TORSERO-915602 format. One record per residue: x, z, y of N, C-alpha, C, O in turn; residue in three letters. Coordinates in steps of 0.05 Angstrom, whole numbers, padded with zeros to 5 digits, always signed. Each point is the difference from the previous one (the first is absolute). Example, Ala and Ser with C-alpha at 12.3 -4.5 7.8 and 13.67 -1.06 7.14 Angstrom:
<atoms>
+00264+00156-00114-00018+00000+00024+00018+00000+00024+00021+00013+00000ALA-00028-00027+00021+00016+00001+00024-00015+00014+00022+00010+00004+00022SER
</atoms>
This chain:
<atoms>
+02819+02136+03813+00028+00021-00012+00015+00004+00024+00002-00017+00019UNK+00008+00037-00019+00021+00004+00023+00028+00013-00009-00005+00014-00020UNK+00027-00012+00027+00023+00007-00003+00006+00029+00017-00008+00003+00023UNK+00023+00018-00038+00006+00012+00010+00032+00013-00003+00009+00000-00023UNK+00006+00009+00043+00022+00004-00001+00007+00029-00022-00010+00022+00004UNK+00024-00026-00021-00002+00032-00019+00028+00010+00001+00002+00023-00009UNK+00018-00033+00017+00028+00014+00012+00020-00019+00015-00003-00025-00001UNK+00019+00035+00013+00020-00015+00019+00025+00011-00001+00005+00023+00007UNK+00014-00042-00015+00026+00017-00001+00024-00022+00008-00004-00024+00000UNK+00026+00035+00006+00022-00021+00007+00027+00008-00018+00007+00023-00004UNK+00008-00044-00006+00027+00008-00016+00017+00007+00026+00018+00015-00005UNK-00019-00022+00030+00018+00000+00017-00004+00021+00015+00019+00006+00015UNK-00038+00007-00015-00011+00029+00021-00022+00015-00010-00023-00007-00005UNK+00035+00030+00004-00022+00019-00011-00022+00010+00013+00006+00017+00016UNK-00035-00023-00018-00024+00005+00003+00000+00018+00023+00009+00022-00003UNK-00017-00028+00025-00003+00021+00030+00022+00000+00013-00002+00008+00023UNK+00028-00015-00033+00024-00006+00021+00001-00026+00010-00011-00018-00011UNK+00024+00016+00030+00006-00023+00021+00024-00005-00006+00014+00018-00011UNK-00005-00046+00017+00027-00012-00005+00010+00008+00025-00013+00006+00020UNK+00043-00009-00024+00021+00003+00024-00008-00008+00029+00007+00014+00020UNK-00020-00032-00019-00006-00013+00026-00028-00016-00006-00001-00023-00009UNK-00020+00038+00014-00033-00014-00008-00005-00025+00017-00016-00016-00007UNK+00029+00012+00030-00001-00024+00012+00012-00020-00009-00007-00022+00008UNK+00023+00025-00022+00023-00023-00014-00001+00003-00025+00020+00014-00006UNK-00036-00023-00020+00002+00011-00023-00012-00024-00017-00015-00017+00008UNK+00025+00019-00037-00025-00013-00012+00006+00016-00031+00022+00005-00010UNK-00044+00001+00001-00008+00016-00019-00020-00010-00019-00023-00008+00006UNK+00033+00008-00031-00011-00010-00025-00029+00017-00007+00003+00024+00000UNK-00019-00030-00003-00029+00016-00006-00007-00012-00030+00003-00024-00007UNK-00010+00043-00008-00013-00003-00026-00038+00012+00000-00008+00023+00005UNK-00004-00039-00010-00028+00016+00006-00012-00006-00022+00002-00023-00007UNK-00018+00041-00008-00015+00002-00023-00028+00000+00012-00010+00020+00010UNK-00006-00049-00014-00026-00004+00003-00015-00007-00019+00007-00018-00016UNK-00027+00030+00015-00020-00011-00020-00032-00003+00005-00008+00005+00023UNK-00006-00011-00038-00034+00003+00005-00006+00030+00012+00012+00020-00009UNK-00030-00019+00027-00002+00031+00012-00019+00012-00022-00006+00023+00006UNK-00004-00030-00030-00023+00002-00020+00019+00011-00021-00012+00012-00018UNK+00039-00013+00016+00012+00010-00026+00025+00008+00007+00006-00005+00024UNK+00014+00018-00043+00023+00010+00004+00027-00017+00000+00022+00006+00011UNK-00027-00033-00026+00022-00011-00001+00004-00016+00021-00016-00002+00019UNK+00043-00013-00022+00012-00010+00033+00022-00016-00012+00013+00004-00021UNK-00010-00027+00039+00025-00014+00003+00020-00002+00020-00008+00002+00024UNK+00033-00004-00029+00016+00002+00019+00001-00022+00020-00001-00023-00008UNK+00005+00028+00034+00002-00026+00014+00020+00018+00021-00001+00024+00007UNK+00021-00045+00001+00026+00004+00020-00006-00010+00026-00021-00013+00004UNK+00037+00017+00014+00006-00009+00027+00020+00006+00011+00012+00014-00017UNK+00003-00016+00041+00011+00011+00010-00002+00000+00036+00005-00019+00015UNK-00011+00044-00007-00006+00007+00020+00028-00007+00021+00022+00008-00007UNK-00024-00024+00034+00013-00007+00009-00006+00014+00037-00021+00008+00011UNK+00048-00012-00002-00008+00007+00031+00010-00030+00017+00015-00017-00008UNK-00027+00018+00030+00013-00032+00014+00024+00001+00007+00013-00021+00001UNK+00001+00048+00004+00037-00002-00004+00009-00010-00027+00016-00019-00004UNK-00030+00036-00013+00013-00018-00028-00006-00027-00009+00012-00011-00019UNK-00031+00000+00032-00004-00028-00006+00020-00016+00010+00007-00022-00010UNK+00004+00033+00032+00021-00017+00017+00022-00004-00022+00014-00020-00001UNK-00014+00043-00017+00031-00005-00015-00005-00016-00023+00019-00008-00014UNK-00049+00002+00007-00002-00021-00025+00011-00022+00004+00002-00009+00023UNK+00008-00007-00047+00015-00022+00002-00021-00023+00001-00020-00001-00015UNK+00028-00020+00035-00020-00015+00005+00008-00027-00018+00023-00007-00001UNK-00043-00009-00014-00027+00003+00001-00007+00020-00013+00015+00003-00019UNK-00037+00017+00020-00014+00017-00019-00027+00001-00003-00016-00003+00019UNK+00008+00006-00045-00028+00001+00000-00015+00028-00001+00009+00019-00013UNK-00026-00018+00023-00012+00027+00007-00024+00008-00021-00010+00021+00007UNK+00002-00029-00024-00019+00002-00021+00010+00034-00008+00023+00006-00004UNK-00039+00009+00002+00010+00033-00010+00021+00015+00022+00020+00012-00007UNK-00031-00014+00032+00014+00010+00019-00026+00020+00016-00022-00009-00006UNK+00021+00026+00019-00017+00010+00017+00022+00012+00025+00019+00016-00001UNK-00031-00033+00023+00010+00007+00021-00007+00028+00018-00023+00001+00008UNK+00038+00017-00001-00011+00022+00014+00018+00007+00021+00024+00004-00005UNK-00034-00001+00028+00019+00007+00021+00019+00021-00004+00024-00003+00004UNK-00036+00028-00014+00019+00020-00010-00003+00007-00021-00024+00002-00003UNK+00038+00006-00021-00008+00008-00030-00014+00026-00001+00013+00017+00013UNK-00031-00009-00022-00017+00022-00007-00014-00001-00027-00010-00021-00009UNK+00009+00044-00002-00013-00003-00028-00035-00003+00006-00014-00014-00014UNK+00006+00028+00033-00019-00007+00010-00013-00025+00010-00023-00007-00007UNK+00041-00008+00025-00003-00024+00003-00002-00020-00024-00018-00018+00000UNK+00037+00022-00022-00007-00017-00024-00020-00003-00008-00013-00020+00002UNK+00005+00049-00016-00027+00007-00010-00024-00014+00016-00015-00017-00011UNK+00012+00024+00035-00020-00018+00020+00000-00028-00004-00021-00012-00003UNK+00045+00001+00003-00002-00032-00007-00008-00004-00025-00018-00016-00003UNK+00027+00026-00016-00003-00006-00028-00035+00003-00004-00015-00018-00009UNK+00006+00044+00016-00032+00006-00003-00016-00029+00022-00021-00011-00006UNK+00034+00007+00024-00018-00024+00011+00004-00021-00007-00015-00018+00008UNK+00037+00011-00026-00001-00027-00016-00015+00005-00027-00012-00019-00011UNK+00012+00041-00001-00022+00000-00016-00031-00005+00003-00015-00012-00015UNK+00010+00028+00048-00029-00003+00004-00009-00032-00007-00021-00006-00011UNK+00047-00015+00022-00003-00024+00001-00004-00022-00027-00005-00024-00002UNK+00009+00043-00015+00003-00015-00027-00014+00012-00026+00009+00006-00022UNK-00035-00005+00033-00027+00009-00022-00002-00027-00010+00005-00020+00014UNK-00013+00021-00049-00007-00025-00012-00017+00009-00019-00009+00023+00001UNK+00002-00039-00020-00019+00005-00022+00012+00006-00024-00014+00007-00019UNK+00039-00009+00019+00019+00021-00028+00028+00001+00012+00009-00011+00019UNK+00002+00030-00038+00032+00002+00005+00020-00025+00004+00018+00002+00016UNK-00022-00021-00029+00014-00020+00001-00001-00015+00023+00020-00013+00006UNK-00045+00013+00010-00007-00015+00028+00017+00017+00019+00019-00008+00013UNK-00029+00037-00016+00015+00017+00018+00032-00001+00003+00012+00000+00022UNK+00000-00002-00045+00024+00004-00002+00016-00027+00004+00024+00001+00003UNK-00036-00023-00003+00006-00030+00011+00002+00007+00031+00021-00002+00013UNK-00043+00009-00005-00002+00002+00032+00028+00012+00005+00020-00013+00007UNK-00021+00041-00010+00022+00018+00002+00032-00014-00005+00018+00007+00015UNK-00014-00021-00033+00020-00013-00006+00012-00029+00017+00021-00014+00000UNK-00046+00013+00015+00010-00021+00028+00016+00013+00016+00020-00011+00009UNK-00027+00038-00003+00021+00013+00024+00015+00020-00017+00017+00011+00015UNK-00016-00003-00036+00018+00021-00013+00015-00015-00030-00010-00019-00013UNK+00030+00030+00009+00016-00009-00031-00015+00017-00022+00002+00025+00001UNK-00016-00038-00019-00014+00015-00024+00012-00003-00030+00011-00019-00011UNK-00016+00041+00004+00024+00006-00029-00013-00026-00021+00014-00005-00019UNK-00033-00006+00020-00014-00017-00014-00006-00027+00013-00015-00016-00011UNK+00027+00011+00030-00001-00024+00017+00012-00023-00020+00020+00002-00013UNK-00041-00027+00015+00009-00025-00021-00004+00008-00031-00002-00017-00018UNK+00000+00042+00012-00006+00010-00025-00027-00019-00017-00023+00004+00009UNK+00026-00018-00026-00024-00010-00022+00000+00015-00027+00018+00005-00016UNK-00040-00002+00016-00013+00010-00028+00005-00021-00023-00017-00018+00005UNK+00028+00013-00022+00000-00017-00019-00014+00019-00029+00006+00023-00006UNK-00026-00039-00006-00013+00016-00023+00017-00007-00022+00012-00022+00001UNK-00010+00037-00022+00018-00004-00026-00008-00007-00021+00015-00002-00019UNK
</atoms>
């Protein structure tokens, strides 16, 4: 089973637009990713940061959920997400989503279903 990027957006920046300084920015991204053979998707989040923006992060900083790009571009973001998805095949969605959550924030991370 493979994952597919269904949609991508940012609450900080309209799709297709560039930040004021694409070489010094951080942009929150929300990606809807789901099994390639179905319409369903879960929301995964990450922040795109440039090397110049990383210098402004307070130290110490954890970096899970960050994608480092030399210059922000929507094409670069989508290429990086699709490359990650190619590395996260699995036998079922649970296996895939757990692999993705090692790099991205996942809306169901840590969720445990309890039978009632």
